[in-house]
DRENTI-448663 format. One line per field, with one value per atom (N, C-alpha, C): residue number from 1; chain; atom name; x, y, z. Coordinates in steps of 0.2 Angstrom, whole numbers. Each point is the difference from the previous one (the first is absolute). Example, Ala and Ser with C-alpha at 12.3 -4.5 7.8 and 13.67 -1.06 7.14 Angstrom:
i 1_1_1_2_2_2
ch A_A_A_A_A_A
at N_CA_C_N_CA_C
px 66_-4_4_-2_4_-4
py -28_6_6_5_6_5
pz 39_0_0_-4_1_3
! end
This chain:
i 1_1_1_2_2_2_3_3_3_4_4_4_5_5_5_6_6_6_7_7_7_8_8_8_9_9_9_10_10_10_11_11_11_12_12_12_13_13_13_14_14_14_15_15_15_16_16_16_17_17_17_18_18_18_19_19_19_20_20_20_21_21_21_22_22_22_23_23_23_24_24_24_25_25_25_26_26_26_27_27_27_28_28_28_29_29_29_30_30_30_31_31_31_32_32_32_33_33_33_34_34_34_35_35_35_36_36_36_37_37_37_38_38_38_39_39_39_40_40_40_41_41_41_42_42_42_43_43_43_44_44_44_45_45_45_46_46_46_47_47_47_48_48_48_49_49_49_50_50_50_51_51_51_52_52_52_53_53_53_54_54_54_55_55_55_56_56_56_57_57_57_58_58_58_59_59_59_60_60_60_61_61_61_62_62_62_63_63_63_64_64_64_65_65_65_66_66_66_67_67_67_68_68_68_69_69_69_70_70_70_71_71_71_72_72_72_73_73_73_74_74_74_75_75_75_76_76_76_77_77_77_78_78_78_79_79_79_80_80_80_81_81_81_82_82_82_83_83_83_84_84_84_85_85_85_86_86_86_87_87_87_88_88_88_89_89_89_90_90_90_91_91_91_92_92_92_93_93_93_94_94_94_95_95_95_96_96_96_97_97_97_98_98_98_99_99_99_100_100_100_101_101_101_102_102_102_103_103_103_104_104_104_105_105_105_106_106_106_107_107_107_108_108_108_109_109_109_110_110_110_111_111_111_112_112_112_113_113_113_114_114_114_115_115_115_116_116_116_117_117_117_118_118_118_119_119_119_120_120_120_121_121_121_122_122_122_123_123_123_124_124_124_125_125_125_126_126_126_127_127_127_128_128_128_129_129_129_130_130_130_131_131_131_132_132_132_133_133_133_134_134_134_135_135_135_136_136_136_137_137_137_138_138_138_139_139_139_140_140_140_141_141_141_142_142_142_143_143_143_144_144_144_145_145_145_146_146_146_147_147_147_148_148_148_149_149_149_150_150_150_151_151_151_152_152_152_153_153_153_154_154_154_155_155_155_156_156_156_157_157_157_158_158_158_159_159_159_160_160_160_161_161_161_162_162_162_163_163_163_164_164_164_165_165_165_166_166_166_167_167_167_168_168_168_169_169_169_170_170_170_171_171_171_172_172_172_173_173_173_174_174_174_175_175_175_176_176_176_177_177_177_178_178_178_179_179_179_180_180_180_181_181_181_182_182_182_183_183_183_184_184_184_185_185_185_186_186_186_187_187_187_188_188_188_189_189_189_190_190_190_191_191_191_192_192_192_193_193_193_194_194_194_195_195_195_196_196_196_197_197_197_198_198_198_199_199_199_200_200_200_201_201_201_202_202_202_203_203_203_204_204_204_205_205_205_206_206_206_207_207_207_208_208_208_209_209_209_210_210_210_211_211_211_212_212_212_213_213_213_214_214_214_215_215_215_216_216_216_217_217_217_218_218_218
ch A_A_A_A_A_A_A_A_A_A_A_A_A_A_A_A_A_A_A_A_A_A_A_A_A_A_A_A_A_A_A_A_A_A_A_A_A_A_A_A_A_A_A_A_A_A_A_A_A_A_A_A_A_A_A_A_A_A_A_A_A_A_A_A_A_A_A_A_A_A_A_A_A_A_A_A_A_A_A_A_A_A_A_A_A_A_A_A_A_A_A_A_A_A_A_A_A_A_A_A_A_A_A_A_A_A_A_A_A_A_A_A_A_A_A_A_A_A_A_A_A_A_A_A_A_A_A_A_A_A_A_A_A_A_A_A_A_A_A_A_A_A_A_A_A_A_A_A_A_A_A_A_A_A_A_A_A_A_A_A_A_A_A_A_A_A_A_A_A_A_A_A_A_A_A_A_A_A_A_A_A_A_A_A_A_A_A_A_A_A_A_A_A_A_A_A_A_A_A_A_A_A_A_A_A_A_A_A_A_A_A_A_A_A_A_A_A_A_A_A_A_A_A_A_A_A_A_A_A_A_A_A_A_A_A_A_A_A_A_A_A_A_A_A_A_A_A_A_A_A_A_A_A_A_A_A_A_A_A_A_A_A_A_A_A_A_A_A_A_A_A_A_A_A_A_A_A_A_A_A_A_A_A_A_A_A_A_A_A_A_A_A_A_A_A_A_A_A_A_A_A_A_A_A_A_A_A_A_A_A_A_A_A_A_A_A_A_A_A_A_A_A_A_A_A_A_A_A_A_A_A_A_A_A_A_A_A_A_A_A_A_A_A_A_A_A_A_A_A_A_A_A_A_A_A_A_A_A_A_A_A_A_A_A_A_A_A_A_A_A_A_A_A_A_A_A_A_A_A_A_A_A_A_A_A_A_A_A_A_A_A_A_A_A_A_A_A_A_A_A_A_A_A_A_A_A_A_A_A_A_A_A_A_A_A_A_A_A_A_A_A_A_A_A_A_A_A_A_A_A_A_A_A_A_A_A_A_A_A_A_A_A_A_A_A_A_A_A_A_A_A_A_A_A_A_A_A_A_A_A_A_A_A_A_A_A_A_A_A_A_A_A_A_A_A_A_A_A_A_A_A_A_A_A_A_A_A_A_A_A_A_A_A_A_A_A_A_A_A_A_A_A_A_A_A_A_A_A_A_A_A_A_A_A_A_A_A_A_A_A_A_A_A_A_A_A_A_A_A_A_A_A_A_A_A_A_A_A_A_A_A_A_A_A_A_A_A_A_A_A_A_A_A_A_A_A_A_A_A_A_A_A_A_A_A_A_A_A_A_A_A_A_A_A_A_A_A_A_A_A_A_A_A_A_A_A_A_A_A_A_A_A_A_A_A_A_A_A_A_A_A_A_A_A_A_A_A_A_A_A_A_A_A_A_A_A_A_A_A_A_A_A_A_A_A_A_A_A_A_A_A_A_A_A_A_A_A_A_A_A_A_A_A_A_A_A_A_A_A_A_A_A_A_A
at N_CA_C_N_CA_C_N_CA_C_N_CA_C_N_CA_C_N_CA_C_N_CA_C_N_CA_C_N_CA_C_N_CA_C_N_CA_C_N_CA_C_N_CA_C_N_CA_C_N_CA_C_N_CA_C_N_CA_C_N_CA_C_N_CA_C_N_CA_C_N_CA_C_N_CA_C_N_CA_C_N_CA_C_N_CA_C_N_CA_C_N_CA_C_N_CA_C_N_CA_C_N_CA_C_N_CA_C_N_CA_C_N_CA_C_N_CA_C_N_CA_C_N_CA_C_N_CA_C_N_CA_C_N_CA_C_N_CA_C_N_CA_C_N_CA_C_N_CA_C_N_CA_C_N_CA_C_N_CA_C_N_CA_C_N_CA_C_N_CA_C_N_CA_C_N_CA_C_N_CA_C_N_CA_C_N_CA_C_N_CA_C_N_CA_C_N_CA_C_N_CA_C_N_CA_C_N_CA_C_N_CA_C_N_CA_C_N_CA_C_N_CA_C_N_CA_C_N_CA_C_N_CA_C_N_CA_C_N_CA_C_N_CA_C_N_CA_C_N_CA_C_N_CA_C_N_CA_C_N_CA_C_N_CA_C_N_CA_C_N_CA_C_N_CA_C_N_CA_C_N_CA_C_N_CA_C_N_CA_C_N_CA_C_N_CA_C_N_CA_C_N_CA_C_N_CA_C_N_CA_C_N_CA_C_N_CA_C_N_CA_C_N_CA_C_N_CA_C_N_CA_C_N_CA_C_N_CA_C_N_CA_C_N_CA_C_N_CA_C_N_CA_C_N_CA_C_N_CA_C_N_CA_C_N_CA_C_N_CA_C_N_CA_C_N_CA_C_N_CA_C_N_CA_C_N_CA_C_N_CA_C_N_CA_C_N_CA_C_N_CA_C_N_CA_C_N_CA_C_N_CA_C_N_CA_C_N_CA_C_N_CA_C_N_CA_C_N_CA_C_N_CA_C_N_CA_C_N_CA_C_N_CA_C_N_CA_C_N_CA_C_N_CA_C_N_CA_C_N_CA_C_N_CA_C_N_CA_C_N_CA_C_N_CA_C_N_CA_C_N_CA_C_N_CA_C_N_CA_C_N_CA_C_N_CA_C_N_CA_C_N_CA_C_N_CA_C_N_CA_C_N_CA_C_N_CA_C_N_CA_C_N_CA_C_N_CA_C_N_CA_C_N_CA_C_N_CA_C_N_CA_C_N_CA_C_N_CA_C_N_CA_C_N_CA_C_N_CA_C_N_CA_C_N_CA_C_N_CA_C_N_CA_C_N_CA_C_N_CA_C_N_CA_C_N_CA_C_N_CA_C_N_CA_C_N_CA_C_N_CA_C_N_CA_C_N_CA_C_N_CA_C_N_CA_C_N_CA_C_N_CA_C_N_CA_C_N_CA_C_N_CA_C_N_CA_C_N_CA_C_N_CA_C_N_CA_C_N_CA_C_N_CA_C_N_CA_C_N_CA_C_N_CA_C_N_CA_C_N_CA_C_N_CA_C_N_CA_C_N_CA_C_N_CA_C_N_CA_C_N_CA_C_N_CA_C_N_CA_C_N_CA_C_N_CA_C_N_CA_C_N_CA_C_N_CA_C_N_CA_C_N_CA_C_N_CA_C_N_CA_C_N_CA_C_N_CA_C_N_CA_C_N_CA_C_N_CA_C_N_CA_C_N_CA_C_N_CA_C_N_CA_C
px 585_3_-6_-1_-5_3_-5_2_-2_-2_-2_6_2_6_0_5_1_-2_-3_-2_6_0_5_3_6_3_-4_1_-4_2_6_2_-4_-2_-3_-7_-3_-7_-3_-5_-2_-4_-4_-4_4_6_4_3_0_3_-5_-7_-5_1_0_1_-6_1_-5_-6_-6_-6_-1_4_-1_3_1_3_-4_3_-4_-3_-6_-3_4_0_4_-2_5_0_-6_-4_-6_-6_1_-6_-4_-5_-5_2_-1_1_-5_-5_-5_1_6_2_4_-4_3_2_-1_1_-5_1_-5_-7_-5_-7_-1_-4_-2_-2_1_-2_-8_-2_-7_-3_-6_-2_0_0_1_-6_-6_-6_-2_5_-1_-2_-6_-2_4_3_5_7_1_7_6_-2_5_4_-2_4_-3_3_-3_0_-5_0_0_1_0_7_5_7_4_-2_4_0_4_0_-5_-3_-5_-7_-4_-6_-5_1_-5_3_6_3_-4_-1_-4_-7_-3_-7_-3_-6_-4_0_-1_-1_-6_1_-5_-5_-7_-5_0_-1_0_-6_1_-5_-7_1_-6_-4_3_-4_-3_3_-3_-6_0_-5_-6_1_-5_-3_4_-2_-5_2_-4_-7_0_-6_-4_2_-4_-3_4_-3_-5_1_-5_-6_0_-6_-4_4_-3_-4_2_-4_-5_2_-4_-7_1_-6_-6_2_-5_-3_5_-2_-5_1_-4_-7_0_-6_-4_3_-4_-3_4_-3_-5_-2_-5_-7_-2_-7_0_6_0_1_0_1_7_4_7_5_6_6_2_-2_2_-6_0_-6_3_-2_2_-5_-6_-6_0_-3_0_-7_-1_-6_-3_4_-2_2_3_2_7_2_7_5_5_6_6_0_5_5_6_5_-1_-3_-2_-5_-5_-5_2_5_3_4_3_4_-4_-5_-5_-4_-2_-4_4_6_4_2_1_1_-5_-6_-6_1_-5_0_-2_-4_-1_6_4_6_5_0_5_-1_-7_-2_3_-1_2_8_3_7_3_-4_2_-1_-5_-2_6_1_5_7_2_6_1_-5_0_1_-4_1_7_2_7_5_0_5_0_-6_-1_3_-2_2_8_3_7_4_-3_3_0_-6_-1_5_0_4_7_2_7_3_-4_2_0_-5_-1_6_2_6_4_-2_4_-3_-6_-2_-8_-2_-7_-1_-6_-2_4_0_4_7_3_7_1_-4_0_0_-5_0_6_3_6_7_-1_6_5_-3_3_-2_4_-2_3_-3_2_5_6_4_3_2_3_7_2_6_6_-1_6_2_-5_1_-4_-4_-4_-6_-2_-5_-7_-5_-7_-1_-3_-1_-5_1_-4_-6_-5_-6_1_4_1_3_5_3_-5_-4_-5_-5_-3_-5_3_6_3_1_2_1_-7_-5_-7_-3_1_-3_4_6_4_-1_-2_-1_-7_-5_-7_-3_2_-3_0_6_0_-3_1_-3_-7_-4_-7_-3_3_-3_3_6_4_1_5_3_2_-5_1_5_-1_4_8_1_6_4_-4_3_2_-4_2_6_0_5_7_0_6_2_-4_2_2_-3_3_7_1_6_6_-2_4_2_-5_2_5_0_5_6_0_6_4_-4_3_6_5_6_2_2_1_-6_-5_-5_-7_-1_-6_-6_1_-5_-5_-7_-5_0_-5_0_-3_-4_-3_6_4_6_5_1_4_-3_-7_-3_0_-1_0_6_6_6_0_-3_0_2_1_2_-5_-1_-3_4_1_4_-3_3_-3_1_-5_1_-1_2_0_-7
py 211_6_5_5_5_6_3_6_6_0_6_4_6_3_1_0_2_7_1_7_5_6_5_1_1_2_5_1_5_7_1_7_2_-5_2_0_-1_0_7_0_7_3_-3_3_4_-3_3_7_1_6_5_-1_4_7_5_7_2_4_3_3_-1_3_7_4_7_2_6_3_-2_-2_-1_6_0_6_3_7_4_-3_1_-2_4_-4_3_2_-1_2_-6_2_-6_-1_-7_-2_4_3_3_7_3_7_0_1_0_7_5_7_5_6_5_-1_3_-1_4_-2_3_7_5_7_0_5_1_3_-1_2_8_3_8_3_-3_3_-2_-2_-2_7_0_6_2_-5_1_2_0_2_-5_-6_-5_0_4_1_-4_1_-3_-7_-4_-7_-3_4_-2_0_1_0_5_4_5_-2_4_-2_4_5_4_-3_-3_-3_5_6_5_3_-1_3_-1_5_-1_0_-1_0_7_0_7_0_6_1_-4_-3_-3_5_-2_4_1_6_2_-4_-3_-3_4_6_4_1_1_0_-7_-5_-7_-1_3_-1_4_6_5_-3_-3_-3_-6_-4_-6_3_5_3_3_3_2_-6_-5_-6_-3_0_-3_3_7_4_-1_0_-1_-6_-6_-6_0_2_-1_4_6_5_-3_-1_-3_-7_-4_-7_1_5_1_2_5_3_-6_-4_-6_-4_-1_-5_3_6_3_-3_-1_-3_-7_-3_-7_0_5_1_2_3_3_-6_2_-4_-2_5_-1_-1_-5_-2_0_5_0_0_-2_0_-5_1_-5_-2_-7_-2_1_0_1_7_4_6_0_-5_-1_3_3_3_-4_-5_-4_-2_-1_-2_-6_-5_-6_2_3_2_5_4_5_-4_-5_-4_-4_-3_-4_4_6_4_4_2_4_-5_-6_-4_-5_2_-4_-4_-4_-4_5_5_5_4_2_4_-5_-6_-5_0_-1_0_6_6_6_1_-3_0_-5_-5_-5_4_3_4_6_3_5_-3_-6_-3_-1_-2_-2_7_5_6_4_0_3_-4_-7_-4_1_0_2_6_5_7_1_-3_1_-4_-6_-5_4_2_3_6_5_6_-1_-5_-1_-4_-5_-3_5_4_5_4_4_4_1_-4_1_6_3_6_-1_0_1_7_2_8_4_-3_3_1_-5_0_5_0_4_8_1_7_2_-4_2_-2_-2_-1_-6_-5_-6_-6_-6_-6_-6_-5_-7_-3_-2_-3_-7_-4_-6_1_-3_2_-2_-6_-2_4_3_4_6_2_6_0_-6_0_0_1_0_-7_-1_-7_-4_-6_-5_-1_-4_-2_-3_-5_-4_4_4_4_5_3_5_-3_-6_-4_-2_-2_-2_6_5_6_3_0_2_-5_-6_-5_1_0_1_6_5_7_0_-3_1_-5_-6_-6_1_1_1_6_5_7_0_-4_0_-6_-5_-6_-2_2_-3_5_4_4_7_4_7_4_2_4_-2_-6_-3_0_-2_-1_7_5_7_2_-1_2_-3_-6_-4_3_1_3_7_4_7_0_-4_0_-3_-5_-2_5_4_5_5_1_5_-3_-7_-3_-5_-3_-5_2_-3_2_-6_2_7_3_-4_1_3_0_3_-5_-6_-5_-1_0_-2_-8_-3_-7_-2_4_-1_1_4_1_-6_-3_-6_-6_0_-6_1_6_1_1_1_1_7_5_6_6_6_6_5_6_6_5_3_5_7_5_6_1_4_1_7_3_7_2
pz 160_3_-1_5_0_-5_-4_-4_4_6_4_2_-2_2_8_3_7_2_6_2_0_-2_0_7_1_6_4_7_3_-2_-2_-2_-6_-4_-7_1_5_1_-2_-5_-3_5_5_4_6_1_5_-2_-7_-3_-2_1_-2_3_-4_3_4_5_4_-4_3_-4_1_4_1_7_1_6_6_5_6_3_3_3_5_0_5_7_4_7_3_3_4_-4_-7_-4_-2_-4_-2_-7_-2_-7_-5_3_-4_-1_3_-1_-6_-6_-6_-3_4_-2_2_-1_2_-3_3_-2_-7_-4_-6_1_-4_1_0_3_0_-6_-2_-7_0_-6_0_3_0_2_7_4_7_4_3_3_6_3_6_-2_-6_-2_1_2_1_7_4_6_6_6_6_0_2_0_-7_-5_-7_-2_4_-2_4_4_4_8_3_8_3_-2_3_-2_5_-2_-3_1_-3_-6_-2_-6_-6_-4_-6_0_6_1_1_-2_1_8_2_8_2_6_3_3_0_2_7_2_7_4_6_3_1_2_1_-6_-6_-6_-2_2_-1_4_6_5_-3_-2_-2_-7_-4_-6_1_5_2_3_4_3_-6_-5_-6_-3_-1_-4_5_6_5_-1_0_0_-7_-5_-7_0_4_0_5_6_6_0_-2_0_-5_-6_-5_3_3_2_6_4_6_-2_-5_-2_-4_-3_-3_5_6_5_4_0_4_-1_-7_0_2_2_2_8_3_7_2_-5_2_0_-1_0_7_5_7_4_4_5_7_4_7_5_-3_5_5_5_6_1_1_2_7_5_6_4_-4_3_4_2_4_-5_4_-4_3_3_2_-6_2_-5_-5_3_-3_-6_2_-5_-5_2_-5_-5_2_-5_-5_3_-4_-5_2_-4_-5_2_-5_-6_0_-5_-1_-2_-1_-7_-1_-6_-6_2_-5_-2_5_-2_-4_2_-3_-7_-2_-7_-4_3_-3_0_5_0_-6_-1_-6_-7_0_-6_-1_5_0_-2_3_-2_-7_-3_-7_-4_2_-4_1_6_2_-4_0_-3_-8_-3_-7_-2_4_-1_0_5_1_-6_-1_-5_-7_-2_-6_-1_4_-1_1_4_1_-6_-3_-6_-6_0_-6_-1_5_-1_7_5_6_5_-3_4_1_7_1_0_0_-1_6_6_5_-1_-3_-1_-6_-5_-6_2_5_2_4_4_3_-3_-7_-4_3_1_2_-5_0_-3_3_-1_2_-5_2_-5_2_-4_2_2_6_2_-4_-4_-4_-6_-3_-6_-1_5_-1_-4_-3_-5_4_-4_3_3_6_2_-4_-1_-4_4_-3_4_6_0_6_6_-2_5_3_-5_2_5_-2_4_7_0_6_5_-3_4_3_-4_2_5_0_4_7_0_6_4_-4_3_3_-4_3_3_-1_4_8_2_8_2_-4_2_0_-4_0_4_1_3_7_1_6_5_-1_5_-3_-2_-3_3_7_3_0_2_1_-7_-5_-7_-3_1_-2_4_6_4_-2_-1_-3_-6_-5_-7_1_4_1_3_5_3_-5_-4_-5_-6_-2_-5_3_6_3_2_1_3_-4_-5_-4_-4_0_-4_-5_-6_-2_-5_0_-6_3_7_3_-2_0_-2_5_-1_4_-1_4_-1_-7_-3_-6_-6_1_-4_0_6_1_-4_1_-3_-8_-2_-8_-3_5_-3_-4_4_-3_4_-3_4_-2_3_-2_-1_-6_-1_-3_0_-2_-8_-3_-7_-1_-6_-1_-1
! end
């Protein structure tokens, strides 16, 4: 005779009587919705509003910089770099070479001479200088000399902090690479239009790449 006890009746099965492991998620919700988000830190420069907890995406943020001031600040920074760079290039033939070999002024020759190998070299040198300039000052405190003069700064969109090195570099490369080597007129036009029309943060393409905004400072 076997000493193994018979299995319990179905009604006494302990697994069938296990209590539920928690309340079911609310209808239409996600099982990851465990409550309200944690509060923002007390030193949050944006005050915890807008995309950081409020309905208004601009609530708690400093005022966004005016597009006209941003354009003027960029022009100041451009002159700060381009004038010394051009003067340095003069002993080497100048940064711009538009001379023509045969005197023809037809469109084809104009295109070829406007972007000669000589100018390409100086454009590459300029690209390195402009990117280094923007990256350094943006990472330092969010303000290039032009922005400092007009009381603006670059801030990370998510928390208002000064951009780190990778964001500053990405922002500078996206801004200056097409502007100096590819399609300057079209590139500046697109960025100017975006600064006036982008909602709600007035982000240029460089801001979108670096996940930044430009705000006013006292």
